[in-house]
KEGUPA-170553 format. One record per residue: residue number from 0; x, y, z of N, C-alpha, C in turn. Coordinates in nm, 3 decimals. Example, Ala and Ser with C-alpha at 12.3 -4.5 7.8 and 13.67 -1.06 7.14 Angstrom:
2
  num      npx      npy      npz     capx     capy     capz      cpx      cpy      cpz
    0    1.319   -0.569    0.780    1.230   -0.450    0.780    1.320   -0.330    0.780
    1    1.285   -0.225    0.708    1.367   -0.106    0.714    1.290    0.003    0.787
END
This chain:
277
  num      npx      npy      npz     capx     capy     capz      cpx      cpy      cpz
    0   -1.547   -2.393    0.713   -1.520   -2.253    0.676   -1.640   -2.193    0.604
    1   -1.719   -2.279    0.536   -1.834   -2.229    0.462   -1.935   -2.163    0.555
    2   -1.961   -2.226    0.669   -2.059   -2.170    0.762   -2.007   -2.041    0.822
    3   -1.877   -2.033    0.845   -1.819   -1.910    0.901   -1.831   -1.795    0.802
    4   -1.810   -1.827    0.675   -1.822   -1.725    0.571   -1.966   -1.675    0.562
    5   -2.061   -1.769    0.563   -2.201   -1.730    0.555   -2.242   -1.644    0.674
    6   -2.192   -1.679    0.791   -2.225   -1.601    0.910   -2.167   -1.461    0.900
    7   -2.042   -1.449    0.850   -1.979   -1.318    0.836   -2.055   -1.231    0.737
    8   -2.102   -1.291    0.626   -2.178   -1.215    0.527   -2.310   -1.168    0.586
    9   -2.377   -1.256    0.661   -2.506   -1.221    0.722   -2.488   -1.106    0.821
   10   -2.383   -1.111    0.901   -2.357   -1.004    0.998   -2.322   -0.874    0.927
   11   -2.245   -0.884    0.820   -2.205   -0.763    0.748   -2.326   -0.694    0.685
   12   -2.421   -0.772    0.637   -2.540   -0.714    0.573   -2.622   -0.633    0.671
   13   -2.616   -0.667    0.799   -2.693   -0.593    0.899   -2.636   -0.453    0.922
   14   -2.511   -0.431    0.878   -2.448   -0.301    0.899   -2.451   -0.214    0.775
   15   -2.517   -0.258    0.670   -2.527   -0.176    0.550   -2.390   -0.149    0.490
   16   -2.370   -0.023    0.446   -2.244    0.013    0.384   -2.127    0.013    0.482
   17   -2.157    0.018    0.611   -2.051    0.017    0.712   -2.026   -0.126    0.758
   18   -2.009   -0.216    0.662   -2.000   -0.358    0.693   -1.874   -0.396    0.769
   19   -1.772   -0.309    0.766   -1.651   -0.341    0.841   -1.676   -0.342    0.991
   20   -1.789   -0.283    1.034   -1.822   -0.286    1.176   -1.844   -0.428    1.225
   21   -1.879   -0.518    1.135   -1.899   -0.658    1.174   -1.775   -0.743    1.146
   22   -1.683   -0.693    1.065   -1.565   -0.771    1.028   -1.445   -0.741    1.115
   23   -1.437   -0.618    1.164   -1.328   -0.577    1.254   -1.390   -0.532    1.386
   24   -1.373   -0.609    1.490   -1.434   -0.574    1.618   -1.366   -0.452    1.679
   25   -1.442   -0.382    1.762   -1.386   -0.264    1.829   -1.270   -0.301    1.920
   26   -1.279   -0.417    1.985   -1.171   -0.461    2.074   -1.042   -0.483    1.997
   27   -1.052   -0.542    1.878   -0.931   -0.566    1.798   -0.868   -0.433    1.755
   28   -0.950   -0.337    1.717   -0.899   -0.207    1.675   -0.831   -0.136    1.791
   29   -0.895   -0.138    1.908   -0.835   -0.071    2.025   -0.705   -0.139    2.066
   30   -0.699   -0.269    2.052   -0.576   -0.341    2.084   -0.463   -0.301    1.990
   31   -0.495   -0.282    1.863   -0.393   -0.239    1.767   -0.348   -0.096    1.794
   32   -0.439   -0.012    1.843   -0.405    0.128    1.873   -0.311    0.137    1.992
   33   -0.322    0.046    2.087   -0.235    0.050    2.204   -0.255    0.178    2.284
   34   -0.145    0.240    2.325   -0.152    0.362    2.406   -0.203    0.481    2.327
   35   -0.203    0.472    2.194   -0.251    0.584    2.113   -0.399    0.612    2.136
   36   -0.474    0.511    2.181   -0.617    0.533    2.203   -0.642    0.624    2.322
   37   -0.543    0.633    2.414   -0.560    0.719    2.530   -0.557    0.866    2.494
   38   -0.495    0.900    2.381   -0.485    1.038    2.337   -0.593    1.075    2.237
   39   -0.681    0.978    2.204   -0.783    1.002    2.101   -0.891    1.094    2.154
   40   -0.935    1.187    2.071   -1.042    1.279    2.106   -1.159    1.261    2.010
   41   -1.278    1.275    2.064   -1.397    1.262    1.982   -1.485    1.149    2.029
   42   -1.615    1.178    2.043   -1.707    1.073    2.089   -1.791    1.018    1.975
   43   -1.798    1.087    1.862   -1.864    1.032    1.743   -1.764    0.947    1.666
   44   -1.652    1.010    1.632   -1.548    0.940    1.554   -1.447    0.878    1.650
   45   -1.487    0.768    1.710   -1.397    0.691    1.795   -1.296    0.619    1.705
   46   -1.190    0.561    1.761   -1.095    0.487    1.676   -1.164    0.381    1.589
   47   -1.257    0.306    1.648   -1.322    0.199    1.572   -1.409    0.257    1.461
   48   -1.491    0.357    1.492   -1.580    0.415    1.392   -1.500    0.478    1.278
   49   -1.391    0.545    1.313   -1.308    0.608    1.209   -1.249    0.504    1.115
   50   -1.201    0.393    1.170   -1.146    0.286    1.087   -1.255    0.226    1.000
   51   -1.372    0.201    1.058   -1.481    0.142    0.980   -1.521    0.232    0.863
   52   -1.536    0.360    0.891   -1.578    0.454    0.785   -1.470    0.467    0.679
   53   -1.344    0.473    0.723   -1.234    0.490    0.627   -1.222    0.370    0.534
   54   -1.230    0.248    0.587   -1.222    0.130    0.504   -1.339    0.121    0.407
   55   -1.458    0.156    0.455   -1.575    0.156    0.367   -1.560    0.260    0.257
   56   -1.501    0.375    0.290   -1.478    0.479    0.189   -1.381    0.430    0.082
   57   -1.276    0.359    0.123   -1.176    0.310    0.027   -1.238    0.214   -0.074
   58   -1.336    0.134   -0.031   -1.394    0.033   -0.119   -1.525    0.077   -0.183
   59   -1.568    0.199   -0.156   -1.693    0.246   -0.214   -1.671    0.291   -0.358
   60   -1.778    0.303   -0.434   -1.769    0.351   -0.571   -1.751    0.502   -0.576
   61   -1.796    0.572   -0.473   -1.790    0.718   -0.472   -1.655    0.770   -0.425
   62   -1.604    0.713   -0.317   -1.473    0.747   -0.258   -1.470    0.883   -0.189
   63   -1.577    0.959   -0.191   -1.573    1.093   -0.133   -1.597    1.088    0.017
   64   -1.546    1.190    0.088   -1.569    1.200    0.232   -1.717    1.227    0.261
   65   -1.782    1.303    0.175   -1.924    1.333    0.194   -2.006    1.205    0.191
   66   -1.977    1.117    0.096   -2.049    0.990    0.088   -2.018    0.902    0.209
   67   -1.893    0.906    0.256   -1.855    0.824    0.372   -1.930    0.869    0.497
   68   -1.941    1.001    0.518   -2.013    1.052    0.635   -2.163    1.023    0.622
   69   -2.217    1.032    0.501   -2.358    0.998    0.481   -2.384    0.852    0.516
   70   -2.288    0.765    0.484   -2.302    0.625    0.522   -2.303    0.605    0.672
   71   -2.222    0.685    0.743   -2.221    0.677    0.889   -2.354    0.725    0.947
   72   -2.410    0.832    0.890   -2.540    0.881    0.937   -2.645    0.773    0.922
   73   -2.648    0.708    0.806   -2.745    0.600    0.784   -2.725    0.487    0.884
   74   -2.600    0.454    0.911   -2.569    0.346    1.006   -2.617    0.380    1.145
   75   -2.599    0.506    1.188   -2.641    0.548    1.322   -2.793    0.550    1.333
   76   -2.860    0.603    1.232   -3.006    0.609    1.236   -3.068    0.469    1.240
   77   -3.007    0.374    1.167   -3.059    0.237    1.165   -3.048    0.171    1.302
   78   -2.963    0.225    1.388   -2.945    0.169    1.523   -3.009    0.254    1.631
   79   -3.094    0.347    1.590   -3.165    0.428    1.688   -3.081    0.536    1.750
   80   -2.967    0.568    1.689   -2.880    0.674    1.740   -2.908    0.805    1.669
   81   -2.868    0.914    1.731   -2.885    1.044    1.669   -2.792    1.057    1.549
   82   -2.840    1.126    1.447   -2.757    1.151    1.329   -2.645    1.248    1.365
   83   -2.526    1.218    1.318   -2.414    1.309    1.338   -2.418    1.418    1.231
   84   -2.330    1.515    1.243   -2.325    1.623    1.145   -2.286    1.569    1.008
   85   -2.346    1.626    0.904   -2.313    1.586    0.768   -2.186    1.653    0.718
   86   -2.133    1.749    0.794   -2.007    1.813    0.756   -1.892    1.712    0.769
   87   -1.796    1.721    0.680   -1.689    1.620    0.674   -1.565    1.657    0.755
   88   -1.561    1.777    0.811   -1.440    1.822    0.879   -1.395    1.731    0.992
   89   -1.490    1.693    1.079   -1.454    1.609    1.194   -1.402    1.473    1.148
   90   -1.466    1.417    1.046   -1.421    1.287    0.996   -1.281    1.297    0.934
   91   -1.257    1.399    0.854   -1.126    1.415    0.792   -1.017    1.432    0.896
   92   -1.047    1.507    1.004   -0.949    1.525    1.111   -0.921    1.392    1.180
   93   -1.027    1.316    1.210   -1.008    1.186    1.275   -0.932    1.090    1.186
   94   -0.964    1.090    1.057   -0.894    1.001    0.963   -0.746    1.035    0.956
   95   -0.715    1.163    0.957   -0.574    1.205    0.950   -0.498    1.166    1.075
   96   -0.569    1.153    1.187   -0.504    1.118    1.314   -0.485    0.967    1.332
   97   -0.532    0.886    1.239   -0.514    0.741    1.251   -0.365    0.708    1.254
   98   -0.314    0.642    1.356   -0.172    0.608    1.361   -0.136    0.506    1.253
   99   -0.031    0.532    1.180    0.010    0.439    1.073    0.043    0.302    1.130
  100    0.108    0.298    1.245    0.146    0.169    1.303    0.024    0.088    1.344
  101   -0.082    0.157    1.392   -0.204    0.086    1.429   -0.269    0.023    1.306
  102   -0.272    0.096    1.195   -0.329    0.040    1.071   -0.245   -0.077    1.023
  103   -0.113   -0.064    1.034   -0.025   -0.173    0.992   -0.045   -0.296    1.080
  104   -0.066   -0.275    1.211   -0.087   -0.388    1.301   -0.219   -0.459    1.271
  105   -0.323   -0.382    1.238   -0.450   -0.442    1.199   -0.433   -0.528    1.074
  106   -0.355   -0.477    0.979   -0.328   -0.553    0.856   -0.258   -0.684    0.889
  107   -0.156   -0.678    0.975   -0.082   -0.800    1.008   -0.169   -0.900    1.084
  108   -0.249   -0.849    1.178   -0.333   -0.939    1.259   -0.437   -1.011    1.174
  109   -0.508   -0.935    1.090   -0.613   -0.996    1.009   -0.555   -1.088    0.903
  110   -0.441   -1.049    0.846   -0.377   -1.135    0.747   -0.330   -1.265    0.807
  111   -0.272   -1.258    0.926   -0.224   -1.379    0.992   -0.340   -1.469    1.033
  112   -0.449   -1.410    1.078   -0.565   -1.491    1.118   -0.621   -1.568    1.000
  113   -0.633   -1.500    0.885   -0.686   -1.567    0.766   -0.596   -1.683    0.724
  114   -0.466   -1.665    0.735   -0.375   -1.773    0.695   -0.383   -1.890    0.792
  115   -0.394   -1.860    0.921   -0.401   -1.967    1.020   -0.529   -2.049    1.007
  116   -0.635   -1.987    0.955   -0.762   -2.058    0.940   -0.774   -2.131    0.806
  117   -0.670   -2.122    0.723   -0.674   -2.187    0.592   -0.676   -2.339    0.607
  118   -0.757   -2.409    0.528   -0.758   -2.556    0.534   -0.622   -2.614    0.495
  119   -0.593   -2.732    0.545   -0.462   -2.793    0.521   -0.437   -2.818    0.372
  120   -0.544   -2.844    0.295   -0.525   -2.873    0.153   -0.486   -2.749    0.073
  121   -0.499   -2.632    0.132   -0.457   -2.510    0.064   -0.307   -2.487    0.074
  122   -0.242   -2.553    0.167   -0.099   -2.534    0.187   -0.020   -2.611    0.082
  123    0.100   -2.562    0.054    0.186   -2.628   -0.044    0.269   -2.735    0.027
  124    0.233   -2.861    0.002    0.301   -2.974    0.065    0.303   -2.961    0.217
  125    0.194   -2.904    0.269    0.182   -2.888    0.413    0.257   -2.770    0.470
  126    0.316   -2.687    0.386    0.396   -2.573    0.433    0.324   -2.441    0.410
  127    0.346   -2.346    0.501    0.300   -2.209    0.483    0.404   -2.136    0.398
  128    0.366   -2.102    0.276    0.459   -2.039    0.182    0.427   -1.890    0.175
  129    0.533   -1.808    0.180    0.517   -1.663    0.173    0.581   -1.611    0.045
  130    0.514   -1.517   -0.017    0.565   -1.456   -0.140    0.591   -1.309   -0.113
  131    0.678   -1.251   -0.194    0.717   -1.110   -0.178    0.696   -1.039   -0.310
  132    0.635   -0.922   -0.304    0.615   -0.843   -0.425    0.614   -0.696   -0.386
  133    0.630   -0.610   -0.483    0.633   -0.467   -0.455    0.597   -0.386   -0.576
  134    0.578   -0.259   -0.556    0.545   -0.168   -0.664    0.568   -0.025   -0.616
  135    0.522    0.070   -0.695    0.532    0.211   -0.658    0.395    0.276   -0.673
  136    0.378    0.390   -0.610    0.255    0.468   -0.626    0.287    0.615   -0.604
  137    0.207    0.700   -0.667    0.221    0.843   -0.649    0.115    0.893   -0.552
  138    0.132    1.016   -0.504    0.040    1.072   -0.406    0.022    1.221   -0.431
  139   -0.071    1.287   -0.362   -0.094    1.430   -0.386    0.033    1.512   -0.370
  140    0.045    1.613   -0.453    0.165    1.696   -0.456    0.156    1.803   -0.347
  141    0.192    1.767   -0.225    0.196    1.860   -0.113    0.339    1.872   -0.062
  142    0.372    1.983    0.005    0.509    1.998    0.059    0.547    1.885    0.154
  143    0.450    1.838    0.234    0.478    1.730    0.328    0.513    1.601    0.255
  144    0.435    1.568    0.152    0.462    1.446    0.076    0.592    1.456   -0.002
  145    0.619    1.572   -0.059    0.744    1.591   -0.133    0.865    1.577   -0.042
  146    0.851    1.624    0.082    0.962    1.614    0.177    0.988    1.470    0.218
  147    0.880    1.393    0.238    0.894    1.255    0.284    0.924    1.160    0.169
  148    0.859    1.182    0.053    0.875    1.094   -0.063    0.897    1.180   -0.188
  149    1.019    1.226   -0.209    1.047    1.320   -0.320    1.014    1.260   -0.456
  150    0.981    1.348   -0.550    0.955    1.305   -0.686    1.083    1.259   -0.752
  151    1.071    1.201   -0.869    1.187    1.151   -0.942    1.284    1.267   -0.969
  152    1.412    1.252   -0.939    1.507    1.362   -0.956    1.514    1.418   -1.097
  153    1.483    1.336   -1.198    1.492    1.384   -1.336    1.383    1.485   -1.369
  154    1.277    1.492   -1.289    1.169    1.585   -1.315    1.201    1.723   -1.255
  155    1.153    1.827   -1.321    1.173    1.962   -1.272    1.093    1.982   -1.144
  156    1.145    2.058   -1.047    1.071    2.084   -0.923    0.935    2.146   -0.952
  157    0.832    2.091   -0.887    0.698    2.142   -0.905    0.623    2.081   -1.021
  158    0.689    1.997   -1.101    0.626    1.940   -1.221    0.600    1.790   -1.206
  159    0.627    1.734   -1.091    0.606    1.591   -1.071    0.529    1.565   -0.944
  160    0.503    1.439   -0.918    0.428    1.398   -0.800    0.519    1.319   -0.705
  161    0.497    1.329   -0.575    0.570    1.245   -0.481    0.547    1.098   -0.515
  162    0.650    1.019   -0.502    0.641    0.877   -0.537    0.707    0.794   -0.429
  163    0.646    0.682   -0.396    0.698    0.593   -0.292    0.702    0.451   -0.345
  164    0.787    0.371   -0.285    0.797    0.229   -0.318    0.750    0.148   -0.197
  165    0.674    0.042   -0.224    0.633   -0.044   -0.114    0.659   -0.190   -0.151
  166    0.679   -0.270   -0.049    0.700   -0.414   -0.067    0.613   -0.486    0.036
  167    0.552   -0.596   -0.005    0.463   -0.671    0.084    0.503   -0.817    0.087
  168    0.477   -0.879    0.199    0.490   -1.024    0.215    0.349   -1.079    0.231
  169    0.308   -1.169    0.143    0.172   -1.219    0.150    0.170   -1.372    0.149
  170    0.061   -1.424    0.198    0.043   -1.569    0.207    0.006   -1.626    0.071
  171    0.076   -1.730    0.030    0.043   -1.795   -0.096   -0.088   -1.872   -0.085
  172   -0.122   -1.917    0.035   -0.242   -1.999    0.053   -0.370   -1.917    0.042
  173   -0.374   -1.799    0.104   -0.498   -1.721    0.109   -0.485   -1.583    0.046
  174   -0.362   -1.541    0.016   -0.342   -1.413   -0.053   -0.346   -1.291    0.036
  175   -0.354   -1.306    0.168   -0.358   -1.191    0.257   -0.217   -1.138    0.284
  176   -0.208   -1.008    0.304   -0.080   -0.944    0.333   -0.044   -0.970    0.479
  177    0.078   -1.016    0.502    0.124   -1.047    0.637    0.215   -0.939    0.692
  178    0.280   -0.866    0.603    0.366   -0.755    0.646    0.393   -0.667    0.526
  179    0.432   -0.544    0.551    0.458   -0.450    0.442    0.556   -0.345    0.489
  180    0.625   -0.285    0.394    0.719   -0.177    0.423    0.705   -0.070    0.316
  181    0.728    0.055    0.355    0.712    0.169    0.266    0.837    0.256    0.274
  182    0.883    0.304    0.160    1.003    0.387    0.160    1.009    0.477    0.038
  183    1.114    0.557    0.031    1.133    0.649   -0.081    1.166    0.571   -0.207
  184    1.119    0.624   -0.318    1.152    0.565   -0.448    1.291    0.610   -0.489
  185    1.377    0.516   -0.521    1.514    0.549   -0.560    1.554    0.479   -0.690
  186    1.455    0.450   -0.773    1.486    0.386   -0.900    1.530    0.242   -0.880
  187    1.592    0.186   -0.981    1.641    0.048   -0.975    1.777    0.047   -0.907
  188    1.779    0.082   -0.777    1.904    0.103   -0.706    1.980   -0.028   -0.686
  189    1.908   -0.138   -0.664    1.975   -0.266   -0.642    2.054   -0.308   -0.765
  190    1.995   -0.295   -0.882    2.065   -0.330   -1.006    2.184   -0.237   -1.029
  191    2.167   -0.107   -0.996    2.277   -0.013   -1.014    2.394   -0.047   -0.922
  192    2.361   -0.086   -0.797    2.467   -0.123   -0.704    2.539   -0.250   -0.750
  193    2.463   -0.346   -0.802    2.524   -0.469   -0.852    2.613   -0.441   -0.972
  194    2.567   -0.351   -1.061    2.647   -0.318   -1.180    2.776   -0.247   -1.141
  195    2.768   -0.155   -1.045    2.887   -0.083   -1.001    2.987   -0.178   -0.936
  196    2.936   -0.274   -0.860    3.023   -0.371   -0.792    3.095   -0.459   -0.894
  197    3.022   -0.496   -1.003    3.081   -0.585   -1.103    3.156   -0.510   -1.212
  198    3.145   -0.377   -1.214    3.215   -0.299   -1.315    3.153   -0.310   -1.453
  199    3.018   -0.323   -1.459    2.949   -0.333   -1.587    2.842   -0.224   -1.594
  200    2.782   -0.207   -1.711    2.676   -0.109   -1.727    2.545   -0.166   -1.672
  201    2.461   -0.083   -1.606    2.337   -0.134   -1.546    2.243   -0.198   -1.647
  202    2.239   -0.145   -1.773    2.144   -0.200   -1.870    2.185   -0.336   -1.925
  203    2.304   -0.384   -1.886    2.346   -0.518   -1.930    2.301   -0.626   -1.832
  204    2.238   -0.586   -1.722    2.194   -0.681   -1.619    2.047   -0.711   -1.638
  205    2.008   -0.837   -1.621    1.871   -0.880   -1.641    1.781   -0.830   -1.528
  206    1.677   -0.755   -1.564    1.581   -0.707   -1.464    1.502   -0.824   -1.405
  207    1.462   -0.918   -1.491    1.389   -1.036   -1.443    1.476   -1.119   -1.350
  208    1.603   -1.134   -1.385    1.693   -1.209   -1.299    1.711   -1.141   -1.164
  209    1.716   -1.008   -1.163    1.729   -0.935   -1.037    1.607   -0.957   -0.948
  210    1.486   -0.955   -1.008    1.365   -0.978   -0.929    1.361   -1.119   -0.873
  211    1.398   -1.217   -0.955    1.396   -1.356   -0.908    1.494   -1.376   -0.793
  212    1.613   -1.319   -0.807    1.714   -1.333   -0.701    1.669   -1.265   -0.573
  213    1.613   -1.145   -0.588    1.569   -1.070   -0.470    1.456   -1.143   -0.397
  214    1.361   -1.198   -0.472    1.250   -1.271   -0.409    1.299   -1.392   -0.331
  215    1.402   -1.458   -0.382    1.455   -1.577   -0.314    1.533   -1.542   -0.187
  216    1.603   -1.430   -0.190    1.691   -1.397   -0.078    1.625   -1.310    0.029
  217    1.515   -1.245   -0.005    1.449   -1.158    0.093    1.412   -1.229    0.223
  218    1.356   -1.352    0.219    1.320   -1.417    0.345    1.437   -1.436    0.441
  219    1.560   -1.437    0.391    1.677   -1.456    0.478    1.700   -1.338    0.570
  220    1.642   -1.221    0.537    1.662   -1.103    0.622    1.601   -1.121    0.760
  221    1.504   -1.211    0.772    1.441   -1.234    0.903    1.521   -1.332    0.987
  222    1.629   -1.387    0.934    1.711   -1.482    1.008    1.832   -1.416    1.073
  223    1.933   -1.496    1.100    2.052   -1.447    1.171    2.167   -1.412    1.077
  224    2.145   -1.421    0.947    2.250   -1.390    0.850    2.288   -1.243    0.860
  225    2.417   -1.214    0.856    2.462   -1.075    0.867    2.422   -0.995    0.743
  226    2.405   -0.864    0.760    2.364   -0.777    0.651    2.468   -0.776    0.540
  227    2.596   -0.769    0.578    2.702   -0.764    0.477    2.706   -0.891    0.394
  228    2.692   -1.006    0.460    2.692   -1.133    0.387    2.575   -1.141    0.291
  229    2.457   -1.096    0.338    2.338   -1.098    0.253    2.354   -1.007    0.133
  230    2.403   -0.885    0.155    2.420   -0.789    0.045    2.523   -0.839   -0.056
  231    2.634   -0.896   -0.008    2.737   -0.948   -0.100    2.680   -1.058   -0.188
  232    2.605   -1.151   -0.126    2.548   -1.261   -0.204    2.445   -1.211   -0.304
  233    2.362   -1.115   -0.262    2.259   -1.062   -0.351    2.320   -0.991   -0.471
  234    2.413   -0.899   -0.447    2.470   -0.820   -0.556    2.551   -0.907   -0.653
  235    2.624   -1.004   -0.598    2.701   -1.093   -0.686    2.609   -1.177   -0.774
  236    2.500   -1.226   -0.715    2.406   -1.310   -0.792    2.336   -1.228   -0.900
  237    2.298   -1.104   -0.868    2.229   -1.020   -0.967    2.323   -0.986   -1.082
  238    2.449   -0.954   -1.049    2.545   -0.917   -1.153    2.578   -1.034   -1.245
  239    2.553   -1.157   -1.198    2.584   -1.274   -1.281    2.484   -1.294   -1.394
  240    2.367   -1.232   -1.383    2.263   -1.248   -1.485    2.278   -1.137   -1.589
  241    2.361   -1.161   -1.686    2.389   -1.062   -1.789    2.300   -1.087   -1.910
  242    2.244   -0.980   -1.964    2.160   -0.989   -2.083    2.248   -0.984   -2.206
  243    2.228   -1.077   -2.295    2.309   -1.081   -2.416    2.275   -0.970   -2.514
  244    2.363   -0.949   -2.609    2.340   -0.847   -2.711    2.243   -0.903   -2.816
  245    2.119   -0.851   -2.814    2.015   -0.900   -2.905    1.963   -0.784   -2.990
  246    2.036   -0.749   -3.095    1.999   -0.630   -3.173    1.865   -0.640   -3.244
  247    1.818   -0.761   -3.273    1.692   -0.777   -3.346    1.570   -0.787   -3.254
  248    1.593   -0.783   -3.124    1.482   -0.795   -3.032    1.441   -0.655   -2.986
  249    1.338   -0.603   -3.049    1.291   -0.470   -3.014    1.145   -0.456   -3.054
  250    1.081   -0.354   -3.000    0.942   -0.325   -3.031    0.935   -0.186   -3.094
  251    0.845   -0.165   -3.188    0.833   -0.032   -3.250    0.790    0.071   -3.148
  252    0.858    0.186   -3.147    0.826    0.293   -3.055    0.729    0.390   -3.121
  253    0.601    0.360   -3.110    0.498    0.446   -3.169    0.391    0.474   -3.063
  254    0.321    0.583   -3.080    0.214    0.620   -2.989    0.085    0.556   -3.035
  255    0.010    0.502   -2.940   -0.115    0.434   -2.971   -0.236    0.525   -2.960
  256   -0.222    0.639   -2.893   -0.333    0.729   -2.874   -0.303    0.866   -2.934
  257   -0.406    0.932   -2.977   -0.390    1.067   -3.029   -0.361    1.162   -2.913
  258   -0.256    1.241   -2.920   -0.221    1.329   -2.807   -0.327    1.437   -2.786
  259   -0.346    1.474   -2.660   -0.441    1.580   -2.628   -0.377    1.716   -2.658
  260   -0.460    1.815   -2.696   -0.406    1.945   -2.737   -0.367    2.034   -2.619
  261   -0.285    1.982   -2.529   -0.240    2.059   -2.415   -0.087    2.071   -2.418
  262   -0.040    2.182   -2.366    0.105    2.199   -2.356    0.160    2.114   -2.241
  263    0.287    2.084   -2.247    0.350    2.008   -2.140    0.370    2.099   -2.018
  264    0.364    2.036   -1.903    0.381    2.110   -1.779    0.530    2.141   -1.758
  265    0.563    2.269   -1.757    0.704    2.309   -1.746    0.732    2.396   -1.625
  266    0.630    2.424   -1.543    0.650    2.502   -1.422    0.553    2.456   -1.314
  267    0.576    2.494   -1.190    0.490    2.447   -1.080    0.343    2.487   -1.099
  268    0.255    2.410   -1.034    0.112    2.432   -1.049    0.067    2.570   -1.003
  269    0.127    2.619   -0.893    0.080    2.746   -0.840    0.105    2.861   -0.937
  270    0.207    2.847   -1.023    0.231    2.952   -1.123    0.124    2.948   -1.232
  271    0.083    2.827   -1.272   -0.025    2.816   -1.370   -0.155    2.871   -1.313
  272   -0.183    2.840   -1.185   -0.305    2.889   -1.124   -0.307    3.041   -1.117
  273   -0.192    3.101   -1.092   -0.184    3.247   -1.086   -0.211    3.309   -1.223
  274   -0.166    3.243   -1.327   -0.191    3.294   -1.462   -0.338    3.284   -1.497
  275   -0.403    3.174   -1.457   -0.546    3.156   -1.487   -0.631    3.256   -1.409
  276   -0.593    3.278   -1.282   -0.670    3.371   -1.199   -0.656    3.513   -1.251
END
């Protein structure tokens, strides 16, 4: 594996900042795109070039579209090709047209390949072990994002950001993501459902216990177990982990930073912009 790594690094260095051109072949990208590549338009920003530039932009220190396009210009000139336009419009349009399923398939393919190439001593007792984890993230406050991933209901309309929850399955041996799912954020809904089923208050249920139970039972969803049986077992197990009454276990609720001299946001952004203008 050492020689393969050295070869990959040497090839990547020949591509400068667009090093993904050596790590993700054009054939692999087109295969992930499937029939979507037949509808693709553009001879500069092909599916492969768009993916290469986008991934390099994500990992760059600048993160701007202008810097990403400048990197593409440098890459083309180094290969004796004509420089493309420095304007970012064409790149942004191509990036927006990237099919989500194609990107997800690339993630699954590369993650699976890395795990299959892992040395036997990296495996746990000779087994391929998968772990599950998740988190949330916010995104730009646009009508499209708010419609697909609404902000937290407790926030006033126009005063919050769209929020989504994601969960990933990754290899314990190499750490690559093997699959992922994205959905609307709905709070600690699993714990709430377990509490309602057991007739107890949600805050009496252990959050850590809920996570441990969920991580253990999630892999069963890929088997033949019925959904109802799985849900019953999960909710009953979560409700069994009750947190005891510990009145002396608390942390002081104090602010660690000096607050900034700004008012709290109490109305949508466009109203504030109208006042400033």
